[in-house]
C-alpha positions as CSV (number, residue, x, y, z in Angstrom):
1,M,73.7,-40.8,29.3
2,K,71.9,-38.8,26.6
3,I,68.3,-39.8,25.0
4,T,65.8,-38.0,22.5
5,Y,62.2,-38.0,23.5
6,R,59.8,-36.8,21.2
7,G,62.1,-34.7,19.4
8,L,63.5,-33.7,23.1
9,S,67.3,-34.7,24.3
10,F,67.9,-35.5,27.6
11,S,70.7,-36.1,30.0
12,F,69.7,-38.6,32.2
13,F,71.6,-39.4,36.2
14,G,70.0,-40.0,39.8
15,A,68.3,-42.9,39.5
16,A,71.1,-44.6,37.3
17,L,74.0,-43.1,39.8
18,L,72.0,-45.0,43.0
19,A,72.2,-48.2,40.8
20,A,76.0,-47.5,40.1
21,L,76.6,-46.6,43.8
22,G,74.6,-49.9,45.3
23,C,73.2,-47.6,48.0
24,G,70.8,-49.7,49.7
25,S,70.1,-52.3,47.0
26,S,69.6,-56.1,47.8
27,E,71.7,-58.8,45.4
28,G,69.4,-59.7,42.4
29,G,66.1,-57.4,41.7
30,S,62.5,-57.0,43.6
31,G,59.7,-56.0,41.7
32,S,55.9,-56.8,41.6
33,G,54.6,-60.3,40.3
34,G,56.9,-62.2,42.8
35,A,60.8,-61.2,41.6
36,T,62.9,-62.7,44.8
37,S,65.9,-60.7,45.8
38,T,68.5,-61.9,49.1
39,A,68.6,-59.4,51.6
40,G,72.0,-59.2,53.1
41,A,71.1,-57.1,56.2
42,T,69.3,-59.6,57.7
43,G,72.5,-62.2,57.5
44,G,70.9,-64.3,54.7
45,G,66.8,-63.3,54.5
46,T,65.2,-63.4,51.2
47,S,62.9,-60.5,50.1
48,T,59.4,-61.4,48.2
49,G,57.8,-58.2,45.7
50,A,54.1,-59.1,45.5
51,G,51.7,-56.2,43.9
52,G,52.6,-52.8,45.7
53,G,54.0,-54.5,49.1
54,A,57.4,-56.2,49.7
55,T,57.2,-58.9,52.3
56,S,60.9,-60.0,53.6
57,T,61.6,-63.3,55.7
58,G,64.4,-62.7,58.4
59,A,67.6,-65.0,59.3
60,G,64.9,-66.4,62.5
61,G,62.3,-67.4,59.8
62,A,59.5,-64.2,61.0
63,T,57.9,-62.4,57.9
64,S,56.9,-58.8,57.8
65,T,55.3,-56.6,54.9
66,G,56.7,-53.4,54.0
67,T,55.1,-50.5,52.0
68,S,55.3,-49.7,48.1
69,S,58.0,-47.9,48.5
70,G,60.3,-51.0,49.0
71,T,60.7,-50.4,52.7
72,S,60.7,-53.5,54.9
73,T,61.9,-54.6,58.5
74,G,63.2,-58.0,58.9
75,T,64.7,-60.2,61.9
76,G,66.5,-57.4,64.6
77,G,65.1,-54.6,62.6
78,A,67.0,-54.2,59.9
79,L,65.7,-52.0,57.2
80,S,65.8,-53.2,53.3
81,C,65.4,-50.0,51.8
82,D,66.0,-50.8,47.8
83,P,67.1,-48.5,45.9
84,L,67.3,-46.4,48.4
85,A,70.1,-46.8,51.3
86,A,69.2,-47.2,55.2
87,C,70.3,-44.0,57.4
88,G,69.7,-44.0,60.8
89,G,66.2,-46.0,60.9
90,A,65.1,-44.2,57.7
91,C,65.6,-45.1,53.9
92,V,67.1,-41.7,51.9
93,D,68.4,-41.2,48.8
94,L,71.9,-40.7,49.1
95,G,71.9,-39.1,45.5
96,S,69.7,-36.2,46.4
97,D,69.7,-36.0,50.3
98,P,71.4,-32.8,52.0
99,A,71.6,-34.7,55.7
100,N,73.1,-37.8,54.2
101,C,74.9,-37.0,50.7
102,G,76.8,-39.5,49.4
103,K,77.2,-41.5,52.7
104,C,74.7,-41.5,55.9
105,A,75.4,-38.5,57.9
106,Q,77.5,-36.6,56.1
107,A,75.9,-33.3,55.7
108,C,75.6,-30.1,53.5
109,S,76.2,-26.8,54.6
110,G,76.5,-23.2,54.3
111,G,73.5,-23.3,51.7
112,E,74.7,-26.0,49.4
113,I,72.4,-28.6,48.1
114,C,73.4,-32.5,47.0
115,A,73.6,-33.1,43.3
116,G,74.8,-36.2,42.3
117,A,75.7,-37.6,45.8
118,Q,77.8,-34.6,46.3
119,C,77.5,-31.1,48.2
120,Q,77.9,-28.2,46.1
121,C,76.2,-24.6,45.4
122,P,73.5,-24.2,43.5
123,S,74.2,-23.7,39.8
124,G,74.6,-19.3,39.7
125,Q,76.6,-19.5,43.5
126,T,80.0,-19.6,44.5
127,A,81.8,-21.1,47.7
128,C,83.4,-18.3,49.6
129,G,85.0,-20.3,52.7
130,D,82.2,-22.5,53.7
131,T,79.5,-20.2,52.4
132,C,77.7,-20.4,49.1
133,V,76.8,-16.7,47.8
134,D,76.3,-14.9,44.6
135,L,78.8,-12.8,43.6
136,V,76.5,-10.7,41.4
137,T,74.5,-9.6,44.9
138,D,76.9,-10.0,47.7
139,H,77.4,-6.8,49.7
140,A,80.2,-8.9,51.1
141,N,81.5,-11.0,48.1
142,C,80.6,-8.5,45.5
143,G,82.0,-9.8,42.1
144,A,84.6,-12.0,44.0
145,C,85.1,-13.9,47.6
146,G,86.3,-11.1,49.9
147,N,85.2,-7.8,48.3
148,V,83.0,-6.1,50.4
149,C,81.1,-2.8,49.5
150,G,81.5,0.3,51.7
151,G,79.7,3.3,53.1
152,N,76.5,3.2,51.7
153,Q,77.0,1.0,48.3
154,A,75.5,-1.7,47.8
155,C,76.3,-4.9,45.3
156,S,74.2,-4.6,41.6
157,G,75.5,-6.8,39.1
158,G,79.0,-8.0,40.7
159,L,79.9,-4.2,41.4
160,C,79.6,-2.1,44.2
161,A,77.3,1.1,43.5
162,Q,74.3,2.7,44.6
163,C,71.3,0.8,43.7
164,A,69.2,1.9,40.5
165,P,65.9,3.6,41.0
166,S,63.9,0.6,40.4
167,E,65.7,-1.8,43.4
168,K,66.3,-0.9,47.0
169,N,69.4,-1.4,48.9
170,C,68.1,-4.9,51.5
171,G,71.3,-5.7,53.5
172,G,73.5,-4.6,51.1
173,S,72.3,-6.0,48.0
174,C,70.7,-4.0,45.2
175,V,66.8,-6.2,44.6
176,N,64.1,-5.3,43.3
177,T,61.1,-6.2,46.1
178,L,58.4,-6.7,43.1
179,S,60.0,-10.0,42.3
180,D,62.4,-11.1,44.9
181,E,61.6,-14.0,46.6
182,A,63.8,-13.1,49.9
183,N,62.8,-9.5,49.5
184,C,59.0,-9.8,48.5
185,G,57.6,-6.1,48.5
186,A,59.8,-5.4,51.3
187,C,63.1,-6.0,52.3
188,G,63.4,-9.2,54.5
189,N,60.1,-10.6,53.7
190,A,60.8,-13.7,52.2
191,C,58.2,-15.9,50.6
192,G,57.7,-19.7,51.7
193,A,58.8,-22.5,49.9
194,G,57.9,-23.5,46.5
195,A,55.9,-19.8,46.4
196,T,57.4,-17.2,43.8
197,C,57.2,-13.0,44.4
198,V,54.7,-11.6,42.0
199,N,54.0,-8.1,41.9
200,G,55.3,-7.5,45.7
201,S,53.6,-10.5,47.0
202,C,54.4,-14.2,47.6
203,A,52.3,-16.3,45.5
204,C,51.4,-20.2,44.9
205,A,51.6,-21.8,41.2
206,I,48.3,-22.8,39.4
207,G,47.5,-26.3,41.0
208,Q,49.3,-25.0,44.5
209,S,47.5,-23.4,47.7
210,L,49.4,-21.7,50.0
211,C,49.4,-23.6,53.8
212,G,51.6,-22.3,56.9
213,G,53.7,-20.5,54.3
214,A,54.7,-22.9,52.0
215,C,53.1,-24.0,48.9
216,I,51.2,-27.2,48.8
217,D,49.2,-29.6,46.3
218,T,46.6,-30.7,48.2
219,T,45.5,-33.0,45.9
220,K,47.9,-35.3,47.7
221,D,49.5,-33.8,50.9
222,P,48.3,-36.0,53.6
223,K,48.8,-33.1,55.8
224,N,46.4,-30.7,53.4
225,C,44.6,-33.1,51.6
226,G,41.6,-31.3,49.8
227,S,42.3,-27.9,51.6
228,C,44.8,-26.5,54.3
229,G,45.0,-28.4,57.4
230,T,42.9,-31.3,57.0
231,T,45.2,-34.4,57.6
232,C,44.4,-38.0,56.9
233,G,44.2,-40.2,59.4
234,A,47.1,-43.5,60.0
235,G,46.8,-45.9,57.3
236,S,45.1,-43.6,55.0
237,V,46.7,-42.0,52.3
238,C,45.7,-38.3,50.5
239,S,44.3,-39.2,46.7
240,Q,43.1,-36.7,44.5
241,G,42.4,-34.3,47.6
242,S,40.7,-36.7,49.6
243,C,42.0,-39.2,52.2
244,Q,41.8,-43.0,51.0
245,A,41.9,-46.5,52.4
246,Q,44.7,-46.6,48.9
247,C,45.5,-44.5,46.0
248,L,43.6,-44.5,43.2
249,G,44.4,-43.8,39.0
250,G,47.7,-46.3,39.4
251,A,49.5,-43.7,41.7
252,T,51.7,-45.0,44.3
253,P,52.1,-44.1,47.9
254,C,54.6,-42.3,49.2
255,S,54.9,-41.4,53.1
256,G,50.7,-41.0,52.7
257,A,50.9,-39.3,49.4
258,C,49.6,-40.9,46.1
259,V,52.2,-39.6,43.0
260,S,53.2,-40.7,39.8
261,L,56.6,-42.5,40.2
262,Q,57.3,-41.3,36.3
263,T,56.8,-37.4,37.0
264,D,57.2,-36.7,40.3
265,G,60.3,-34.8,41.4
266,A,60.2,-35.9,45.1
267,N,59.6,-39.4,44.2
268,C,61.4,-40.4,40.7
269,G,61.5,-44.0,40.3
270,A,61.4,-45.0,43.8
271,C,59.5,-43.5,46.6
272,G,62.5,-40.8,48.2
273,V,64.1,-40.5,44.8
274,A,64.3,-36.2,44.3
275,C,65.5,-34.4,41.5
276,T,67.7,-32.1,42.6
277,G,70.0,-29.7,40.7
278,G,67.7,-28.1,38.3
279,S,66.4,-31.6,36.8
280,I,62.9,-32.8,36.3
281,C,61.8,-36.4,36.3
282,L,60.5,-37.7,33.4
283,A,59.7,-41.3,32.8
284,G,61.0,-42.3,36.0
285,S,64.4,-40.9,35.8
286,C,65.5,-37.4,36.5
287,A,66.6,-35.3,33.4
288,C,67.8,-32.2,32.9
289,Q,65.6,-30.5,30.2
290,A,66.5,-29.8,26.4
291,G,69.5,-27.7,26.3
292,A,71.1,-28.3,29.6
293,T,73.9,-31.0,30.2
294,S,74.3,-32.7,33.6
295,C,77.7,-32.1,35.2
296,G,78.4,-33.4,38.3
297,G,74.7,-33.4,38.9
298,Q,73.5,-30.4,37.9
299,C,72.1,-28.8,35.0
300,V,74.1,-26.7,33.7
301,D,74.2,-24.3,30.2
302,T,77.6,-24.9,28.9
303,K,77.4,-22.5,26.4
304,S,77.4,-19.8,29.2
305,D,78.5,-21.4,32.5
306,V,82.2,-20.0,33.2
307,Q,82.5,-23.4,35.7
308,H,81.3,-25.7,32.8
309,C,82.2,-23.9,29.1
310,G,81.7,-25.9,26.4
311,S,81.8,-28.7,28.3
312,C,81.5,-30.2,31.9
313,G,84.6,-28.8,34.5
314,N,86.1,-26.4,31.7
315,V,86.6,-23.4,34.1
316,C,87.2,-19.5,32.3
317,S,90.3,-17.8,34.3
318,A,89.4,-15.1,36.3
319,G,87.7,-11.6,34.5
320,Q,86.7,-14.1,31.6
321,V,83.1,-15.0,31.0
322,C,82.1,-17.7,28.9
323,V,80.0,-17.0,25.2
324,N,78.8,-19.4,23.1
325,S,81.1,-22.2,24.9
326,G,84.4,-20.4,24.8
327,C,86.0,-18.2,27.5
328,V,86.5,-14.6,26.2
329,A,88.0,-11.5,28.2
330,Q,84.4,-9.4,27.6
331,C,81.1,-9.6,26.4
332,P,80.0,-9.1,22.8
333,A,78.1,-5.8,21.1
334,L,74.4,-5.5,22.6
335,Q,76.0,-7.4,25.9
336,T,77.0,-6.2,29.4
337,K,78.9,-8.3,31.8
338,C,76.1,-9.4,35.1
339,G,78.6,-11.3,37.1
340,A,80.2,-13.7,35.4
341,Q,77.3,-13.6,32.6
342,C,77.1,-11.8,29.6
343,A,73.2,-10.8,29.0
344,N,71.4,-8.8,26.9
345,L,69.7,-5.8,29.1
346,A,67.0,-5.4,26.6
347,N,64.9,-8.6,26.7
348,D,67.0,-10.9,29.7
349,K,64.3,-11.6,32.1
350,V,66.7,-12.1,35.0
351,N,68.7,-9.0,34.0
352,C,66.0,-6.9,32.4
353,G,67.3,-3.0,32.4
354,A,70.1,-3.6,34.7
355,C,72.2,-6.7,35.8
356,G,70.4,-8.7,38.7
357,K,66.5,-7.1,37.9
358,V,64.2,-9.9,37.5
359,C,60.8,-10.0,36.4
360,T,58.1,-11.7,37.2
361,Q,57.1,-14.9,36.3
362,N,54.2,-13.3,34.7
363,Q,56.1,-10.9,33.0
364,Q,58.5,-10.7,29.9
365,C,61.6,-8.2,29.3
366,V,60.6,-5.6,26.6
367,Q,63.1,-2.8,25.5
368,G,64.7,-3.3,29.5
369,S,61.5,-2.9,31.4
370,C,59.2,-6.0,32.9
371,V,56.0,-5.9,31.4
372,G,53.1,-8.4,31.8
373,I,52.7,-11.1,29.2
374,P,49.4,-10.4,26.7
């Protein structure tokens, strides 16, 4: 479904998908203000949402109080995880959890992500055997699955060749160590979760801190609250950078972190509902940004994506590229074929001067060279 919000178009999915699947939902609805729902997991118990905590009554009349995430335990230990699903004693999002994708215990592998309740390769990667690879840079699958570069060659732009002067041969792939997050500053030096490579050094986005090799928002992380290593005790939450008895400013507690369910990509609309496939959390629902379309749970540009050219599922033939929503044999003038896409090497931030040469977050591509943004 697409809507227009403040002049921008968005494709929504995620929460709606969970509702359609009926994952972990009780009959009826529960919410703040005392709505009542029937919990079938306990053989006919009822649960009532009041304020932020859910109180449930099990089959034998015992009651227990759940958390604001909607999790409660009835008689016999059965979980009520609305709108999530109960898998192995935990509440999970079947739409985005790589260990329980689409159904409990169905795990993604080989670099796959869980998007739209399906295990699939991230956008820009291709499944070769049981592994997701980037045909633009993969030494063993250069330009096509199974095409191995030989000798001292590396894979650059989907072709086996010698690396450009600005690149290094790292495991058979030509990379720019000034911006490559898997080879930042040197081959094999990978940046941690959430970090980007800026001028050969791993760095976190504004508002985050590097804690234990990962980028953390210390304003809400219960294990790094206010500073790295500061842990909130049992029963407390991390709110606005300090451990508190409850969340401040109308935020919602999710696993000890105080978040906004309207904008938090890891807890969108409800605790544990994560936005994947390039989507963002907008007004409590996962949505593609303007210009992108949701295809199978991933946000893609149908103007240039060879797997979804012009519309979802319209795959271009081998050797073709997608240009302005149409499959064509070659790139237009002033553009170069980089893998399965056409790029203007003069101003493309991910193919600046050469295929696969990525400018950093604080740079732009000007006449084929990465320069700092003034």
